[in-house]
C-alpha positions in Angstrom: -1.5 17.8 1.6 -0.6 17.1 -2.0 -0.6 20.8 -2.8 1.8 21.5 0.1 4.1 18.7 -1.0 4.1 20.0 -4.6 4.8 23.5 -3.5 7.8 22.3 -1.6 9.2 20.5 -4.7 9.2 23.1 -7.5 11.1 20.8 -10.0 8.8 17.8 -9.4 7.4 16.5 -12.8 3.6 17.0 -13.1 2.0 13.6 -12.5 -1.5 15.0 -12.2 -3.5 14.2 -9.1 -2.2 11.1 -7.3 -4.4 8.3 -6.1 -5.9 8.8 -2.7 -6.3 5.5 -0.8 -6.7 3.8 2.6 -4.8 0.7 3.6 -7.1 -2.3 4.3 -10.9 -2.7 3.8 -12.4 -1.2 7.0 -11.9 2.2 8.7 -10.5 0.4 11.8 -8.0 -1.5 9.7 -7.0 1.6 7.8 -6.3 3.4 11.1 -4.3 0.5 12.4 -2.2 0.2 9.2 -1.6 3.9 8.7 -0.2 4.0 12.2 2.3 1.4 11.1 3.4 3.9 8.5 3.4 7.1 10.5 4.6 5.7 13.8 6.5 2.6 12.7 8.4 0.6 10.2 5.7 -0.1 7.5 7.4 0.6 4.1 5.6 -1.9 1.9 2.2 -3.0 0.9 0.6 -5.7 -1.3 -2.5 -5.8 -3.5 -4.2 -8.2 -5.8 -3.8 -7.4 -9.5 -7.4 -8.6 -10.0 -8.7 -6.1 -7.5 -6.9 -3.2 -9.3 -8.5 -4.5 -12.5 -12.0 -4.9 -11.0 -11.8 -1.4 -9.5 -10.6 0.1 -12.8 -7.4 1.3 -11.2 -4.0 1.3 -12.9 -1.2 -0.7 -11.2 1.3 1.4 -9.2 4.4 2.8 -11.0 7.9 3.2 -9.7 8.5 6.8 -8.8 4.8 7.6 -8.7 3.2 9.2 -5.6 0.0 8.4 -3.7 -1.8 9.8 -0.7 -2.6 7.4 2.2 -5.5 8.3 4.5 -6.7 7.1 7.8 -10.0 5.4 8.4 -11.7 8.8 8.5 -10.6 9.5 4.9 -8.3 12.3 6.0 -4.9 12.4 4.2 -2.0 11.4 6.5 1.0 11.0 4.2 2.3 11.3 0.7 4.0 8.1 -0.3 6.3 7.5 -3.3 6.6 4.0 -4.8 10.3 2.9 -5.0 10.1 -0.7 -5.9 7.5 -3.0 -7.5 7.3 -6.7 -8.2 4.3 -8.6 -9.6 4.1 -12.3 -8.8 2.0 -15.1 -7.4 1.0 -14.7 -3.8 3.0 -17.8 -2.8 6.2 -16.0 -3.8 6.2 -13.5 -0.9 9.3 -13.8 1.2 10.3 -13.0 4.8 12.1 -9.8 3.8 8.9 -8.4 2.2 6.9 -9.4 5.3 9.5 -7.6 7.4 9.4 -4.5 5.3 5.7 -4.4 5.4 6.2 -3.8 9.1 3.0 -5.1 10.5 2.5 -7.0 13.8 5.5 -9.2 14.5 6.8 -8.7 11.0 7.1 -12.5 10.4 6.3 -14.2 7.1 3.8 -16.4 9.0 1.9 -13.3 10.4 2.0 -11.7 7.0 0.5 -14.8 5.3 -2.2 -15.1 8.0 -3.3 -11.5 7.7 -3.0 -11.1 4.0 -4.7 -14.5 3.2 -7.7 -13.3 5.2 -7.7 -9.9 3.5 -7.2 -11.3 0.0 -10.0 -13.8 0.6 -12.3 -10.9 1.4 -11.1 -9.1 -1.7 -11.8 -12.2 -3.8 -15.3 -12.4 -2.4 -15.8 -8.7 -3.1 -14.8 -9.0 -6.8 -16.2 -12.4 -7.4 -13.1 -14.6 -8.0 -11.8 -17.7 -6.3 -8.9 -17.3 -3.8 -5.7 -19.1 -4.6 -2.0 -18.7 -3.7 -1.4 -18.5 -7.4 -3.2 -15.1 -7.6 -1.0 -12.3 -9.0 0.0 -9.8 -6.3 1.6 -6.4 -6.6 4.4 -6.3 -4.0 5.2 -2.6 -3.5 7.8 -0.8 -1.4 7.5 2.9 -0.7 9.0 5.8 1.0 7.3 8.6 2.9 7.6 11.8 0.9 5.5 14.1 3.0 5.1 15.5 5.7 8.7 16.5 6.2 8.9 15.3 9.8 8.1 11.8 8.7 9.9 11.8 5.3 12.4 9.0 4.7 
């Protein structure tokens, strides 16, 4: 998928191989969330800064690409980061919840789902959950495949 995208954009600067990731922490959740991207309005995501550090992954960069997969690990879309903000979890707002495009798109639903997910992430990396934890709030566009591109 990445090679097809690169071939279609001859002037694209060389970024090297992009990160290849799934949304969520289970294959079922990955499938559910990638469907919100490919079939719906999901154009944002959020991750704990501490999880990036624990996994040895760099934080996203504006303009950088990444490949999002389904729960089976198969690439589904190439995404391009268009906006980033790092801040405490409690600073998420209703517009970001809406842009993340999941479930009823409300702030309450976002907080419910993400608090549960971030608690699992905290358990995984061995830190205490708090609404003061630093979060990367990321907005993205679909870059590939062409029939889904924004």
